[in-house]
C-alpha positions as CSV (number, residue, x, y, z in Angstrom):
1,M,-10.0,6.2,-7.0
2,A,-8.3,8.9,-4.9
3,E,-4.7,9.0,-4.1
4,C,-3.6,8.4,-0.5
5,M,-0.3,9.3,1.2
6,L,1.0,7.8,4.4
7,T,3.8,9.8,6.1
8,S,6.8,8.3,7.8
9,R,9.7,9.3,10.0
10,G,12.2,9.0,7.2
11,E,13.1,7.4,3.8
12,T,14.2,4.1,5.3
13,R,11.0,3.6,7.2
14,A,8.9,4.6,4.2
15,R,10.8,2.0,2.2
16,L,10.0,-0.6,4.8
17,M,6.3,0.4,4.8
18,A,6.1,0.2,1.0
19,G,7.8,-3.2,1.0
20,E,5.6,-4.6,3.7
21,L,2.5,-3.5,1.8
22,G,3.9,-5.0,-1.4
23,K,4.4,-8.3,0.3
24,K,0.7,-8.3,1.3
25,G,-0.5,-7.5,-2.3
26,I,-1.2,-3.8,-1.8
27,P,0.4,-1.7,-4.6
28,A,2.4,1.1,-2.9
29,A,5.2,3.4,-4.0
30,L,7.9,5.4,-2.1
31,R,7.4,9.1,-2.8
32,R,8.7,12.4,-1.6
33,L,5.9,14.2,0.2
34,P,4.3,17.2,-1.5
35,A,5.5,20.4,0.1
36,E,2.0,21.1,1.5
37,L,2.1,17.9,3.6
38,T,5.4,18.6,5.5
39,R,7.2,21.4,7.3
40,E,10.2,19.2,7.9
41,G,11.8,19.8,4.5
42,C,12.5,16.7,2.5
43,A,10.2,14.0,3.8
44,Y,9.1,10.7,2.4
45,G,5.9,8.7,2.4
46,V,4.0,5.9,0.8
47,A,1.5,6.5,-2.0
48,L,-1.4,4.1,-2.5
49,S,-5.0,3.9,-3.5
50,S,-7.5,5.2,-1.0
51,E,-9.5,2.0,-1.5
52,E,-6.6,0.2,0.1
53,L,-6.2,2.6,3.1
54,P,-8.1,0.7,5.8
55,R,-6.4,-2.6,5.0
56,A,-3.0,-0.9,4.6
57,M,-3.3,0.9,8.0
58,H,-4.2,-2.4,9.7
59,L,-1.3,-4.3,8.1
60,L,1.3,-1.6,8.9
61,R,0.2,-1.5,12.5
62,V,0.4,-5.3,12.9
63,A,3.9,-5.2,11.2
64,G,5.1,-2.5,13.6
65,F,5.3,0.3,11.0
66,P,2.4,2.6,11.8
67,P,2.4,5.7,9.6
68,R,2.7,9.1,11.3
69,K,-0.2,10.6,9.4
70,A,-2.5,9.6,6.5
71,F,-3.8,12.0,3.8
72,I,-6.2,11.7,0.9
73,R,-6.2,14.0,-2.1
74,G,-9.6,15.3,-3.0
75,E,-10.8,18.0,-5.3
76,D,-9.8,20.7,-2.9
77,G,-6.4,19.3,-2.1
78,W,-5.0,17.1,0.6
79,R,-6.9,16.4,3.8
80,E,-5.8,14.4,6.8
81,V,-7.7,11.3,7.7
82,G,-7.3,9.2,10.9
83,A,-4.0,7.4,11.1
């Protein structure tokens, strides 16, 4: 199971995203983004299992909290996937 990271516009929005996913039964955690995923300094996102990514993306869009970008961590580091 690979780790997935959804980026947001800020800490508050990332908290809302994580809360919304939690309400829908998707385990998600607020995290500071790894340095290689941001050039904006201190940024936040939501960490979750890649298995939950399609469902999470759909639920967040419906709830009005679409992530800015989505990344999956593989053997060779982070790679962006469709957001």
